[in-house]
N, C-alpha and C positions, 0 to 999 in steps of 0.2 A: 650428788643427785644421781639416782639410779636411772636405768634405761627407760623404765616405764614413765617416771616423772618427766624425763626429757621429752618423750613423745607426746605426753599430755600437753606440755607447754608449747611444743611445736604446733600441735593441732589447734590450740587456742589462738596462738599468734597468727597462724595461717587463716583461721576463720575470721579473726579480726581484720586482717588485711583484705580478705575477700569482701567482707561486709562493708568496710570503709570504702573500698574501691567501687563497689556497686553504688553506694550512696554518693560517691564523688561523681560518677557518671550521671546519676539522676539529678543531682544538684546543678551540674554544669548545663544540662539540657533545660533546667528551669530558670537559668539566669542568675544563679547565686553569685554574690560578690567574690572577687578574686581572692581576698584574704581568707574567706571561708573555705574556698577550694584548696588554697595553699595549705591551710592548717590540716584539713582532712588528708590531703596528699602526704603531708609530713607524717601523720599518724600511720597511714598505710605503708609508707616506706620504712618507718621505724619498726613496724611489726614484721615486715619482710626481712629487714636487717637482723632482727632477733631470730627468725627462722634460719637464716643463713648461718648466723653465729652458732646456734645450737647444733645444726647439722654438721658444720665443720668440726666442732668440738667432739661430736659423736664419732665421726669418721677418724679423727686423730686419736681418740681413745681406743677405738677398735684396732688401729694400726699399732699403737703402743702395746696393747694387750697381746696382739699376735706376736710382736717382737719379743716380749717378755716370755711368752709361752715357748717360743723357739729357743730363746736363751736358756730357759729352765730345762728344756728337754736336752739341749746340748750339754749342759752341766751334769745332768743325770747320766747321760751316756758316757761322759768323760769319767765320772766317778765309778760307774760300773766297769769301765775298761781298766781303771786303776786297780779296782778290787780283783779283777781277773788276773791282771799281771802280777799283783802282789800276793795272790793266794798261796802260791807255792812257797814263797819266802816266809810268809806268816806261818804256814803250817810247819815249815822247817824250824822256825824260831820257837814255836810252841813245843815241838818235839825236843828241842835242845833244852828248853826250860824244864820240861818234864824230866829229862835225863839228869839235870843238875839237882832238881828237887829229890829225885830218887837217891842220888849219891849222898845227899845230906840225911838220908834215912827218914824222910818225912812220911807220916801216915797218909792214907788216901784223903782223909778229912783235912789234914794240914796242907796237902797239895792244893785242894780246892780253895782253901782260905788264901794260900799264897798267890794263886792266880787272880783271885778277886782283889787282893791287896795291890797287885801289880796293875790291875785295871783302874785303881784309884778309888775303890769303894771304901766307905767308912766302916768301922766295926759294927755299927748299928745296921747299916745296909746289908753287910755280909750276914749278920744274924738273921735278918728278915728273909733274905734269899734262901739261906740254908735251913730256915725254920728251927733255929737254935736260939739260945739266949746270947745277949751281948757279952756276958761274962765268959761263956764258952768260946766265942770268937776271940776275945782278948787272950784267953789262956792258950788257944791254938796259935795265935800270932806270936805270943811270947815264946812258945816252943819252937816255932819256925826260926825266930831270931837266935835262940840259944843253939839249936842244931846247926845252923848255917854259920854261926860265928859273926853275924852281922848285928849292928846295934839298933836297927829299926827299919821302918818302911822306906825311908830315903835311901839307905844303903842297899836294901833289897832291890829297889827299882834300879839304882845305879849299877848294881852288879850285873844285871842283864842288859841294860840299855846303854851304858857308857860307851861300849865299843861300836854300837850301831851308828852313833853320831861321831863323825870325824872331828879332828881338832877344829877349833874355831876358825882358823885360817882357811881351811878347806870349805867351810860353809859360807864364807863371805863372798859377795859377788866380785 
């Protein structure tokens, strides 16, 4: 239920409670039987209970939303802080990868493909990004593996990433 619908229902229930309450006062002054007054009183109380229930839900929803917004902004700030702290390391890693690709005597195009392979893109995605055919991307990736002496994408990724991750014992809590 959206906020507008909630307020429409609250207004209807409040109007019902006021109307029934007014009728209850009129009926009691005219000497209506107790069971009639009790039934109208129950209807008025039920409508007021509905108003209270919806208002409490609305305020709880607003508090929850505010908490989630705060949590989200904290996570965004934490992610931005991590990016700032890691930026120098990431740039250094990129430079070292570039140096290694140069030492393998890769062409500029092959270096671009190698970086995209390391990012995990498929040959089709690489071809789309570079505006070439998939066949060209496949040929360039094959040239990369031949010049590097590696057997494929897994070995290419492992060549650069294996030393970044310490032995399993170091990563365990």
